[in-house]
N, CA and C of each residue as an Amber inpcrd file, in Angstrom:
protein
   672
  81.9960000 137.6870000  76.9410000  82.0010000 136.5070000  77.8190000
  82.7880000 136.8040000  79.0960000  82.1610000 136.5660000  80.2470000
  82.8130000 136.7660000  81.5310000  83.3280000 135.4180000  82.0470000
  84.5480000 135.4110000  82.5340000  85.1500000 134.1450000  82.9470000
  85.8670000 134.2830000  84.2890000  86.0080000 133.1430000  84.9550000
  86.8130000 133.0360000  86.1710000  87.9530000 132.0730000  85.8680000
  89.1590000 132.4320000  86.2380000  90.2960000 131.5440000  86.0360000
  90.5520000 130.7240000  87.2840000  91.0120000 129.4990000  87.1030000
  91.3130000 128.6260000  88.2520000  92.6900000 128.0020000  88.0700000
  93.5200000 128.0950000  89.1210000  94.8540000 127.4940000  89.1080000
  95.0380000 126.6630000  90.3730000  95.9290000 125.6550000  90.2850000
  96.1590000 124.7740000  91.4330000  97.5530000 124.1850000  91.3820000
  98.1650000 124.0410000  92.5620000  99.3820000 123.2480000  92.7160000
  99.1650000 122.3050000  93.8910000  99.8240000 121.1570000  93.8460000
  99.5400000 120.1220000  94.8380000 100.4390000 120.1400000  96.0590000
 101.6610000 120.6670000  95.9440000 102.5880000 120.6110000  97.0680000
 102.7700000 121.9720000  97.7230000 103.1030000 121.9430000  98.9980000
 103.3270000 123.1790000  99.7330000 104.5340000 123.9350000  99.1990000
 105.5260000 123.1750000  98.7350000 106.7320000 123.8000000  98.1880000
 106.3880000 124.6280000  96.9510000 105.5550000 124.0520000  96.0770000
 105.1230000 124.7910000  94.8990000 104.3070000 126.0100000  95.2860000
 103.4850000 125.8280000  96.3210000 102.6340000 126.9340000  96.7710000
 103.4700000 128.0910000  97.2980000 104.5270000 127.7620000  98.0540000
 105.3710000 128.7950000  98.6400000 106.2100000 129.5150000  97.5840000
 106.6460000 128.7840000  96.5650000 107.4620000 129.4150000  95.5180000
 106.6030000 130.3020000  94.6200000 105.3730000 129.8680000  94.4100000
 104.4440000 130.6410000  93.6070000 104.7260000 130.5950000  92.1160000
 105.7910000 129.9100000  91.7040000 106.1830000 129.9110000  90.2970000
 105.1350000 129.2460000  89.4120000 104.6920000 128.0620000  89.8010000
 103.7280000 127.3450000  88.9840000 102.3890000 128.0790000  88.9380000
 101.9820000 128.6280000  90.0780000 100.7310000 129.3810000  90.1210000
 100.8060000 130.6050000  89.2160000 101.9210000 131.2870000  89.2770000
 102.1140000 132.4750000  88.4360000 102.1090000 132.1090000  86.9640000
 102.7520000 130.9970000  86.6380000 102.8170000 130.5370000  85.2510000
 101.4190000 130.2230000  84.7230000 100.6550000 129.4680000  85.5240000
  99.3010000 129.1180000  85.1100000  98.4470000 130.3650000  84.9230000
  98.5500000 131.2830000  85.8880000  97.7680000 132.5060000  85.8280000
  98.1150000 133.3530000  84.6140000  99.4150000 133.4480000  84.3010000
  99.8600000 134.2430000  83.1550000  99.3370000 133.6640000  81.8540000
  99.3650000 132.3430000  81.7230000  98.8700000 131.6920000  80.5140000
  97.3670000 131.9190000  80.3400000  96.6490000 131.8350000  81.4490000
  95.1980000 132.0390000  81.4000000  94.8670000 133.4760000  81.0080000
  95.5910000 134.4270000  81.5870000  95.3520000 135.8400000  81.2700000
  95.6540000 136.1380000  79.7950000  96.7490000 135.5710000  79.3050000
  97.1210000 135.7810000  77.9100000  96.0730000 135.2030000  76.9750000
  95.5870000 134.0380000  77.3090000  94.5660000 133.3790000  76.4910000
  93.2960000 134.2230000  76.4340000  92.8480000 134.6640000  77.6110000
  91.6170000 135.4590000  77.6790000  91.7780000 136.7850000  76.9350000
  92.9340000 137.4040000  77.0490000  93.1880000 138.6680000  76.3600000
  93.1580000 138.4740000  74.8470000  93.7460000 137.3850000  74.3770000
  93.8000000 137.1180000  72.9430000  92.4160000 136.8730000  72.3570000
  91.5240000 136.2670000  73.1500000  90.1840000 135.9400000  72.6510000
  89.1300000 136.9330000  73.1300000  89.5870000 138.0270000  73.7260000
  88.6840000 139.0810000  74.1870000  87.6630000 138.5560000  75.2040000
  88.1510000 137.7030000  76.1060000  87.3230000 137.1860000  77.1950000
  87.5620000 138.0440000  78.4330000  86.4930000 138.5000000  79.0620000
  86.6150000 139.3190000  80.2620000  86.9220000 138.4160000  81.4640000
  88.1550000 138.4720000  81.9290000  88.5820000 137.6350000  83.0490000
  88.3400000 138.3910000  84.3510000  87.3650000 137.9380000  85.1330000
  87.0100000 138.6240000  86.3720000  88.0810000 138.4560000  87.4380000
  88.6520000 137.2550000  87.5300000  89.6500000 136.9720000  88.5620000
  90.2870000 135.6220000  88.2730000  91.4110000 135.3730000  88.9170000
  92.0440000 134.0520000  88.8740000  92.1700000 133.5860000  90.3100000
  91.4630000 132.5110000  90.6550000  91.4840000 131.9920000  92.0300000
  92.4020000 130.7830000  92.0900000  92.9850000 130.5630000  93.2730000
  94.0100000 129.5150000  93.3820000  93.7970000 128.6130000  94.5890000
  94.0820000 127.3410000  94.3850000  94.1840000 126.3670000  95.4770000
  95.6550000 125.9930000  95.5700000  96.3260000 126.4880000  96.5880000
  97.7610000 126.2700000  96.7480000  98.0160000 125.1430000  97.7440000
  98.6720000 124.0940000  97.2740000  98.9950000 122.9710000  98.1470000
  97.8530000 121.9930000  98.3160000  97.0030000 121.8480000  97.2850000
  95.8660000 120.9360000  97.3520000  95.9580000 119.8910000  96.2420000
  95.6610000 118.6420000  96.5890000  95.6510000 117.5590000  95.6170000
  94.3870000 117.6280000  94.7750000  94.4700000 117.0780000  93.5620000
  93.3000000 117.0350000  92.6760000  92.4470000 115.7990000  92.9280000
  92.8280000 114.9910000  93.9040000  92.0800000 113.7710000  94.1810000
  90.7220000 114.0620000  94.7930000  90.5930000 115.2370000  95.4190000
  89.3390000 115.6050000  96.0600000  88.8710000 116.9620000  95.5610000
  87.5660000 117.1490000  95.5170000  86.9920000 118.4340000  95.1230000
  86.8720000 119.3720000  96.3200000  87.2090000 118.8590000  97.4930000
  87.0790000 119.6470000  98.7160000  88.2490000 120.6130000  98.8620000
  88.2680000 121.6180000  97.9720000  89.2860000 122.6650000  97.9630000
  88.5800000 124.0100000  98.0000000  89.0680000 124.9550000  98.7910000
  88.3600000 126.2400000  98.9590000  88.0380000 126.9450000  97.6500000
  89.0460000 127.1770000  96.8230000  88.8090000 127.8890000  95.5650000
  87.9340000 127.0730000  94.6230000  88.1350000 125.7620000  94.5970000
  87.3410000 124.8990000  93.7360000  85.8680000 124.9530000  94.1090000
  85.6000000 124.9200000  95.4050000  84.2130000 125.0090000  95.8630000
  83.5940000 126.3400000  95.4740000  84.3930000 127.3940000  95.5400000
  83.9110000 128.7050000  95.1280000  83.5700000 128.7440000  93.6490000
  84.4070000 128.1200000  92.8330000  84.1650000 128.0570000  91.3890000
  82.8890000 127.2790000  91.0980000  82.6960000 126.1550000  91.7860000
  81.4900000 125.3510000  91.5750000  80.2260000 126.1440000  91.9090000
  80.2930000 126.9390000  92.9720000  79.1350000 127.7630000  93.3410000
  78.8610000 128.8190000  92.2730000  79.9270000 129.3820000  91.7160000
  79.7580000 130.3780000  90.6600000  79.1070000 129.7510000  89.4240000
  79.4770000 128.4990000  89.1450000  78.8750000 127.7870000  88.0080000
  77.3950000 127.5480000  88.2750000  77.1050000 127.0460000  89.4890000
  75.7160000 126.7350000  89.8490000  74.8330000 127.9780000  89.7770000
  75.3760000 129.1280000  90.1900000  74.6150000 130.3820000  90.1800000
  74.6850000 131.1050000  88.8410000  75.4430000 130.5350000  87.9030000
  75.6230000 131.1240000  86.5680000  76.1590000 132.5550000  86.6590000
  77.1020000 132.7470000  87.5800000  77.6880000 134.0750000  87.7670000
  78.7630000 134.3750000  86.7250000  79.1940000 133.3420000  86.0080000
  80.1840000 133.5180000  84.9370000  79.7160000 132.7390000  83.7150000
  80.2970000 133.0770000  82.5920000  79.9790000 132.3570000  81.3540000
  80.9510000 131.2140000  81.1030000  82.1270000 131.3030000  81.7410000
  83.1370000 130.2740000  81.4930000  84.1110000 130.1580000  82.6660000
  84.6880000 128.9720000  82.8060000  85.7740000 128.7110000  83.7500000
  86.9920000 128.3640000  82.9060000  88.0860000 129.0850000  83.1250000
  89.2830000 128.8790000  82.3120000  90.3900000 128.2740000  83.1650000
  90.9610000 127.1700000  82.6930000  92.0600000 126.4940000  83.3840000
  93.1870000 126.2820000  82.3800000  94.3860000 126.0090000  82.8910000
  95.5070000 125.7560000  81.9910000  95.4340000 124.3480000  81.4230000
  95.2060000 123.3610000  82.3190000  95.1000000 121.9630000  81.9030000
  94.0010000 121.3000000  82.7160000  93.4360000 120.2550000  82.1540000
  92.3360000 119.5570000  82.8140000  92.7460000 118.9740000  84.1560000
  94.0170000 118.5410000  84.2740000  94.4530000 117.9290000  85.5340000
  94.5990000 118.9450000  86.6550000  94.5570000 120.2470000  86.3290000
  94.5430000 121.2750000  87.3760000  93.1900000 121.2860000  88.0700000
  92.1750000 120.8510000  87.3150000  90.8180000 120.8390000  87.8430000
  90.5650000 119.5800000  88.6610000  90.8660000 118.4200000  88.0680000
  90.6550000 117.1510000  88.7590000  91.4140000 116.0350000  88.0710000
  91.7540000 114.9890000  88.8190000  92.3340000 113.7730000  88.2680000
  91.3750000 112.5910000  88.4740000  90.2060000 112.8930000  89.0030000
  89.2270000 111.8560000  89.3120000  88.2050000 111.7380000  88.1920000
  87.9880000 110.5160000  87.7080000  86.9880000 110.2680000  86.6730000
  85.5970000 110.6390000  87.1860000  85.3330000 110.2810000  88.4260000
  84.0330000 110.5740000  89.0300000  83.7950000 112.0800000  89.1040000
  84.8010000 112.8240000  89.5660000  84.6580000 114.2770000  89.6880000
  84.5510000 114.9460000  88.3210000  85.2850000 114.4100000  87.3370000
  85.1920000 114.9520000  85.9870000  83.7820000 114.7760000  85.4490000
  83.1890000 113.6300000  85.7510000  81.8110000 113.3830000  85.3330000
  80.8550000 114.3610000  85.9760000  81.0840000 114.6460000  87.2640000
  80.2340000 115.6040000  87.9860000  80.3420000 116.9950000  87.3660000
  81.5730000 117.4290000  87.0890000  81.7970000 118.7490000  86.5060000
  81.1770000 118.8370000  85.1120000  81.3480000 117.7750000  84.3260000
  80.7810000 117.7470000  82.9770000  79.2640000 117.8870000  83.0270000
  78.6480000 117.1520000  83.9400000  77.1910000 117.2140000  84.0890000
  76.7470000 118.6090000  84.5230000  77.5210000 119.2190000  85.4210000
  77.1680000 120.5460000  85.9360000  77.2440000 121.6130000  84.8450000
  78.3150000 121.5860000  84.0610000  78.4480000 122.6070000  83.0230000
  77.4380000 122.3900000  81.8990000  77.0930000 121.1400000  81.6360000
  76.0610000 120.8630000  80.6390000  74.7030000 121.3760000  81.1170000
  74.4710000 121.2500000  82.4110000  73.1990000 121.6700000  82.9980000
  73.0620000 123.1910000  83.0340000  74.1410000 123.8820000  83.3770000
  74.0800000 125.3300000  83.5560000  74.4040000 126.1120000  82.2820000
  75.1000000 125.4720000  81.3620000  75.4960000 126.1630000  80.1480000
  76.7760000 126.9620000  80.2930000  77.4080000 126.8900000  81.4780000
  78.6960000 127.5620000  81.6870000  79.7740000 126.7500000  80.9720000
  80.6360000 127.4300000  80.2380000  81.6580000 126.7310000  79.4540000
  82.8870000 126.4150000  80.3000000  83.5260000 125.3160000  79.9830000
  84.8120000 124.9610000  80.5720000  85.8550000 125.0940000  79.4770000
  86.8780000 125.9000000  79.7470000  87.9230000 126.1450000  78.7570000
  89.2600000 125.6950000  79.3330000  89.9030000 124.7420000  78.6730000
  91.2220000 124.2710000  79.0680000  92.2130000 124.6860000  77.9850000
  93.1250000 125.5950000  78.3320000  94.0120000 126.2160000  77.3590000
  94.8850000 125.2020000  76.6280000  95.6440000 124.4090000  77.3730000
  96.6030000 123.4950000  76.7350000  95.9450000 122.2510000  76.1520000
  94.7490000 121.9010000  76.6270000  94.0550000 120.7330000  76.0870000
  93.1840000 121.0930000  74.8880000  93.1210000 122.4000000  74.5670000
  92.2890000 122.8810000  73.4460000  90.8340000 122.4490000  73.6020000
  90.3240000 122.5890000  74.8190000  88.9310000 122.2410000  75.1010000
  88.1460000 123.5180000  75.3710000  87.0240000 123.6570000  74.7040000
  86.1120000 124.7720000  74.9580000  84.7050000 124.2250000  74.7850000
  84.0330000 123.9790000  75.9070000  82.7300000 123.3200000  75.8440000
  81.5950000 124.2430000  75.4230000  81.9260000 125.4540000  75.0460000
  80.8910000 126.3160000  74.4790000  80.5790000 125.8800000  73.0520000
  81.4320000 124.9880000  72.5140000  81.2140000 124.4400000  71.1740000
  80.9110000 122.9500000  71.2670000  80.2270000 122.4320000  70.2610000
  79.9030000 121.0040000  70.2260000  81.1770000 120.1590000  70.1860000
  82.1810000 120.6310000  69.4430000  83.4450000 119.9050000  69.3410000
  84.1380000 119.8340000  70.7000000  84.0940000 120.9360000  71.4420000
  84.7110000 120.9690000  72.7710000  84.0360000 120.0200000  73.7340000
  82.7090000 119.9580000  73.6640000  81.9680000 119.0400000  74.5420000
  82.2890000 117.5920000  74.1820000  82.4420000 117.3350000  72.9070000
  82.7840000 115.9800000  72.4570000  84.1540000 115.5640000  72.9870000
  85.1340000 116.4690000  72.8790000  86.4970000 116.1660000  73.3500000
  86.4900000 115.8750000  74.8420000  85.7680000 116.6800000  75.6130000
  85.7110000 116.4790000  77.0590000  85.0950000 115.1250000  77.3980000
  84.0110000 114.7770000  76.7120000  83.3590000 113.4970000  76.9650000
  84.2590000 112.3240000  76.5790000  85.0090000 112.4780000  75.4890000
  85.9400000 111.4240000  75.0640000  87.0480000 111.2460000  76.0930000
  87.5950000 112.3680000  76.5820000  88.6520000 112.2900000  77.5990000
  88.1480000 111.6030000  78.8610000  86.9140000 111.9290000  79.2350000
  86.3330000 111.2890000  80.4120000  86.1640000 109.8020000  80.2170000
  85.7380000 109.4060000  79.0200000  85.5490000 107.9870000  78.7100000
  86.8820000 107.2430000  78.7000000  87.9160000 107.8780000  78.1270000
  89.2490000 107.2580000  78.0950000  89.7940000 107.0800000  79.5070000
  89.6130000 108.1030000  80.3360000  90.0810000 108.0150000  81.7250000
  89.3650000 106.8950000  82.4650000  88.0540000 106.7650000  82.2210000
  87.2780000 105.6930000  82.8390000  87.7930000 104.3330000  82.3710000
  88.0660000 104.2070000  81.0740000  88.5790000 102.9520000  80.5140000
  89.9240000 102.5940000  81.1380000  90.8140000 103.5790000  81.2740000
  92.1230000 103.3270000  81.8640000  91.9950000 102.8560000  83.3020000
  91.1010000 103.4930000  84.0510000  90.9230000 103.1190000  85.4550000
  90.4060000 101.6890000  85.5650000  89.4020000 101.3390000  84.7460000
  88.8410000  99.9940000  84.7970000  89.8370000  98.9520000  84.3030000
  90.6210000  99.3030000  83.2740000  91.6290000  98.3790000  82.7500000
  92.7040000  98.1030000  83.7910000  93.1420000  99.1450000  84.4980000
  94.1360000  98.9700000  85.5590000  93.5930000  98.0680000  86.6540000
  92.3150000  98.2580000  86.9890000  91.6940000  97.4220000  88.0140000
  91.6410000  95.9660000  87.5970000  91.3350000  95.7240000  86.3190000
  91.2830000  94.3560000  85.8060000  92.6610000  93.7110000  85.8120000
  93.6890000  94.4900000  85.4590000  95.0540000  93.9520000  85.4510000
  95.5060000  93.5800000  86.8580000  95.1900000  94.4350000  87.8140000
  95.5590000  94.1520000  89.2050000  94.8360000  92.8980000  89.7010000
  93.5470000  92.8090000  89.3770000  92.7590000  91.6470000  89.8040000
  93.3060000  90.3660000  89.2010000  93.6880000  90.4270000  87.9080000
  94.2310000  89.2490000  87.2300000  95.5650000  88.8350000  87.8390000
  96.4100000  89.8240000  88.1440000  97.7140000  89.5280000  88.7430000
  97.5520000  88.8870000  90.1130000  96.5810000  89.3740000  90.8810000
  96.3380000  88.8130000  92.2110000  95.8220000  87.3770000  92.1150000
  94.9860000  87.1300000  91.0900000  94.4530000  85.7740000  90.9090000
  95.5670000  84.7930000  90.5700000  96.4990000  85.2170000  89.7190000
  97.6270000  84.3690000  89.3530000  98.4900000  84.0730000  90.5730000
  98.7500000  85.1080000  91.3640000  99.5470000  84.9220000  92.5820000
  98.8750000  83.9290000  93.5200000  97.5670000  84.1160000  93.6860000
  96.8260000  83.2440000  94.5960000  96.8550000  81.8050000  94.0970000
  96.6980000  81.6270000  92.7780000  96.7110000  80.2820000  92.1840000
  98.0690000  79.6200000  92.3420000  99.1190000  80.4250000  92.3600000
 100.4790000  79.9020000  92.5070000 100.9180000  79.7740000  93.9630000
  99.9520000  79.9940000  94.8630000 100.2630000  79.8560000  96.2780000
 101.1150000  80.9680000  96.8390000 101.0390000  82.1410000  96.2180000
 101.8040000  83.2900000  96.6940000 100.9250000  84.2190000  97.5150000
 101.5690000  85.0170000  98.3030000 100.8460000  85.9120000  99.2030000
 100.1000000  87.0020000  98.4390000  98.8380000  87.2340000  98.8130000
  98.0280000  88.3340000  98.2940000  97.4050000  89.0250000  99.4930000
  97.9430000  90.1830000  99.8610000  97.4520000  90.8860000 101.0480000
  97.9180000  90.1870000 102.3140000  97.0260000  90.1150000 103.3020000
  97.3550000  89.4620000 104.5670000  97.5030000  87.9510000 104.3620000
  98.3030000  87.3340000 105.2060000  98.4670000  85.8750000 105.1430000
  97.1550000  85.2270000 105.5610000  96.5370000  84.4320000 104.7050000
  95.2330000  83.8480000 105.0230000  95.3180000  82.7590000 106.0830000
  94.1900000  82.5300000 106.7400000  94.1050000  81.4630000 107.7270000
  94.3820000  80.1360000 107.0280000  95.1870000  79.3200000 107.6620000
  95.5420000  78.0220000 107.0830000  96.9350000  78.0060000 106.4980000
  97.5880000  79.1900000 106.4720000  98.9120000  79.2820000 105.8700000
  99.8260000  80.1790000 106.7040000 101.1180000  80.0710000 106.3970000
 102.1070000  80.9800000 106.9540000 103.0390000  81.4120000 105.8310000
 103.6980000  82.5400000 106.0230000 104.5680000  83.0700000 104.9850000
 105.9120000  82.3600000 105.0100000 106.3500000  81.9220000 103.8380000
 107.6450000  81.2500000 103.7320000 108.7770000  82.2450000 103.9660000
 109.9800000  81.7270000 104.1220000 111.1380000  82.5860000 104.4060000
 111.4300000  83.5650000 103.2670000 110.9690000  83.2330000 102.0430000
 111.2250000  84.1500000 100.9230000 110.3160000  85.3680000 100.9380000
 109.3310000  85.3650000 101.8730000 108.4370000  86.5090000 101.9950000
 107.4070000  86.6120000 100.8860000 107.3090000  85.5840000 100.0300000
 106.3890000  85.6210000  98.8940000 105.4190000  84.4440000  98.9280000
 105.9660000  83.2420000  99.0140000 105.1420000  82.0360000  98.9490000
 104.5060000  81.7120000 100.2880000 103.4280000  80.9180000 100.2130000
 102.6900000  80.5160000 101.4030000 102.8890000  79.0290000 101.6670000
 103.0010000  78.6820000 102.9380000 103.1320000  77.2880000 103.3480000
 101.9420000  76.9200000 104.2350000 101.3780000  75.7290000 104.0480000
 100.2210000  75.3310000 104.8660000 100.5950000  75.1260000 106.3300000
  99.6880000  75.5240000 107.2030000  99.8220000  75.2880000 108.6460000
  98.8230000  74.1810000 108.9870000  99.3180000  73.0190000 109.4050000
  98.4760000  71.8380000 109.5010000  97.2810000  72.0070000 110.4340000
  97.4960000  72.5470000 111.6440000  96.3670000  72.6350000 112.5780000
  95.3030000  73.6240000 112.0770000  95.7290000  74.6490000 111.3240000
  94.7540000  75.5860000 110.7550000  94.0330000  74.9450000 109.5730000
  94.7520000  74.1280000 108.8010000  94.1210000  73.4000000 107.7050000
  93.0650000  72.4320000 108.2450000  93.3760000  71.8090000 109.4110000
  92.4140000  70.9030000 110.0440000  91.1600000  71.6660000 110.4650000
  91.3590000  72.8940000 110.9410000  90.2180000  73.7240000 111.3480000
  89.3640000  74.0810000 110.1430000  90.0130000  74.4110000 109.0240000
  89.2750000  74.7180000 107.8030000  88.4530000  73.5180000 107.3420000
  89.0370000  72.3390000 107.4680000  88.3200000  71.1140000 107.0890000
  87.1030000  70.9060000 107.9830000  87.2720000  71.1910000 109.2750000
  86.1670000  71.0720000 110.2260000  85.0520000  72.0540000 109.8670000
  85.4450000  73.2790000 109.5370000  84.4570000  74.3020000 109.1590000
  83.6780000  73.8500000 107.9260000  84.3790000  73.2980000 106.9320000
  83.7180000  72.8390000 105.7120000  82.7400000  71.6980000 106.0140000
  83.1560000  70.7830000 106.8880000  82.2940000  69.6540000 107.2430000
  81.0270000  70.1180000 107.9470000  81.1950000  71.0440000 108.9080000
  80.0340000  71.5570000 109.6510000  79.1000000  72.3340000 108.7310000
  79.6970000  73.1040000 107.8320000  78.8760000  73.8960000 106.9080000
  78.1070000  72.9900000 105.9610000  78.7380000  71.8850000 105.5410000
  78.0890000  70.9330000 104.6360000  76.8740000  70.2820000 105.2940000
  76.8950000  70.2140000 106.6230000  75.7750000  69.6390000 107.3700000
  74.6690000  70.6650000 107.6110000  74.8890000  71.9000000 107.1390000
  73.8800000  72.9400000 107.3130000  74.0310000  73.7450000 108.5890000
  75.1470000  73.5950000 109.2840000  75.3900000  74.3500000 110.5160000
  75.5750000  75.8330000 110.1910000  74.9460000  76.6830000 110.9790000
  75.0370000  78.1270000 110.7240000  76.4300000  78.6370000 111.0750000
  76.7660000  79.8000000 110.5320000  78.0720000  80.3970000 110.8120000
  78.2270000  80.6810000 112.3000000  77.1540000  81.1270000 112.9290000
  77.2100000  81.4290000 114.3600000  77.4790000  80.1740000 115.1840000
  76.8140000  79.0810000 114.8130000  77.0000000  77.8300000 115.5550000
  78.3920000  77.2490000 115.3100000  78.9040000  77.4490000 114.0960000
  80.2700000  76.9880000 113.8090000  81.2610000  77.7620000 114.6680000
  81.0460000  79.0640000 114.7920000  81.9160000  79.8980000 115.6250000
  81.8880000  79.4050000 117.0710000  80.7010000  79.0870000 117.5650000
  80.5630000  78.5900000 118.9420000  81.2600000  77.2510000 119.1140000
  81.1850000  76.4080000 118.0930000  81.8200000  75.0910000 118.1490000
  83.3400000  75.2200000 118.2270000  83.9000000  76.1330000 117.4340000
  85.3520000  76.3570000 117.4630000  85.7910000  76.8770000 118.8270000
  85.0060000  77.7670000 119.3850000  85.3280000  78.3130000 120.7100000
  85.2590000  77.2170000 121.7660000  84.2530000  76.3430000 121.6590000
  84.0860000  75.2530000 122.6280000  85.2590000  74.2760000 122.5650000
  85.8510000  74.1370000 121.3900000  86.9870000  73.2270000 121.2240000
  88.3170000  73.8980000 121.5540000  88.2700000  75.1770000 121.8950000
  89.4920000  75.8900000 122.2630000  90.3780000  76.2400000 121.0800000
  89.7960000  76.3050000 119.8950000  90.5630000  76.6410000 118.6900000
  90.6780000  78.1600000 118.5710000  91.8780000  78.6390000 118.3660000
  92.1090000  80.0860000 118.3110000  92.0650000  80.6070000 116.8710000
  91.8160000  81.9140000 116.7370000  91.8230000  82.5700000 115.4350000
  93.2670000  82.7720000 114.9730000  93.4190000  83.3340000 113.7880000
  94.7520000  83.5970000 113.2430000  95.5480000  84.5100000 114.1620000
  94.8500000  85.4130000 114.8410000  95.5120000  86.3730000 115.7220000
  95.5980000  85.8860000 117.1600000  95.2790000  84.5970000 117.3630000
  95.4250000  84.0090000 118.6960000  94.2870000  84.2990000 119.6490000
  93.1590000  84.7370000 119.1100000  91.9990000  85.0190000 119.9650000
  91.1420000  83.7660000 120.1110000  90.4770000  83.6670000 121.2580000
  89.6290000  82.5010000 121.4980000  88.1980000  82.7150000 121.0680000
  87.8800000  83.9160000 120.6250000  86.5160000  84.2360000 120.1980000
  86.4430000  84.3500000 118.6840000  85.4770000  83.6690000 118.0970000
  85.2750000  83.6930000 116.6480000  84.0170000  84.4880000 116.3020000
  84.0650000  85.1940000 115.1850000  82.9070000  85.9320000 114.7070000
  82.2740000  85.1810000 113.5340000  80.9470000  85.1670000 113.4450000
  80.2730000  84.5050000 112.3170000  80.7520000  85.0300000 110.9580000
  81.0430000  86.3260000 110.8950000  81.5100000  86.9110000 109.6390000
  82.8550000  86.3220000 109.2290000  83.7060000  86.0260000 110.2180000
  85.0050000  85.4120000 109.9330000  84.8130000  84.0310000 109.3220000
  83.8740000  83.2740000 109.8720000  83.5770000  81.9380000 109.3430000
  83.0650000  82.0550000 107.9110000  82.1950000  83.0400000 107.6720000
  81.6630000  83.2770000 106.3330000  82.7910000  83.5470000 105.3330000
  83.7320000  84.4260000 105.7240000  84.8500000  84.7620000 104.8390000
  85.7310000  83.5470000 104.5750000  85.9470000  82.7290000 105.5870000
  86.7610000  81.5250000 105.4150000  86.0730000  80.5420000 104.4520000
  84.7490000  80.4600000 104.5510000  84.0120000  79.5670000 103.6490000
  84.0610000  80.0740000 102.2150000  84.0230000  81.3800000 102.0400000
  84.1000000  81.9620000 100.6960000  85.4570000  81.7090000 100.0730000
  86.4830000  81.7180000 100.9250000  87.8410000  81.5490000 100.4180000
  88.2590000  80.1100000 100.2820000  87.3950000  79.2250000 100.6990000
  87.7420000  77.7910000 100.6850000  87.7860000  77.2520000  99.2650000
C-alpha cells in the first residue's frame, strides 16, 4: 500500500517552531513502518486553519486522491484534516468514490475496512448533530431575549438601548411610524409606496436618512 502523509498546524508560531509538525510526521512514519505501509512523503500546511480546504498541501492531497496516485492518506488526527462538517462530508464522498483509504492514527480510523468507514460516517453524523444542536440553542436563547425585551444584534427600529446595555426601551416617534406602516400595509399599500409615503412625511430611518428602501419596510413588517 502506497500512502501520502498529511500534517497541519494552525498558527504561525507553531509553524516556525516546527515541533508540532515534526511530532505529527514522526507518528505517521512510525505507524506506516509498523504496518508495512510505503510512505511516499509527508506534506505539510504550516500556519493554516482547518476551517477551509483552501490550503496548498491539502489541495495537493485531494488531487492525488482524485487521480488515485496513492492507496491511502495518513493523518495523525481527523481535526488535522478538517473541522468542517461540510468538508468532512466532501472528503468522505471522495474517498468512497475513488477507493483511496483515509487513515487517522489516533482516531483508529482506517476506511479501507467496513468498520473504519462506519466510524468515519458516525463521527461525521455526530459533528453534524452538534453543529445543528448549537444552532438551535443559540436560536432559542435569542428568542427568549427578544421576548424579554432584551437586545438581540442591532437595536431594532422603534427602540433604543437602555443604560444597562441589555434591555430595550420604546422610542415613541419610531413606534408611531411602525403603527403607520402596519396601517398602510393592512390597506394593501405596497412596500415601495409605503417607503414613498414615509419620505413624503419627512420621517427618517433609524440611521437618520430621509430615504427609505422597500426592503427595509418589508423587514420591519416581518418583525412587527
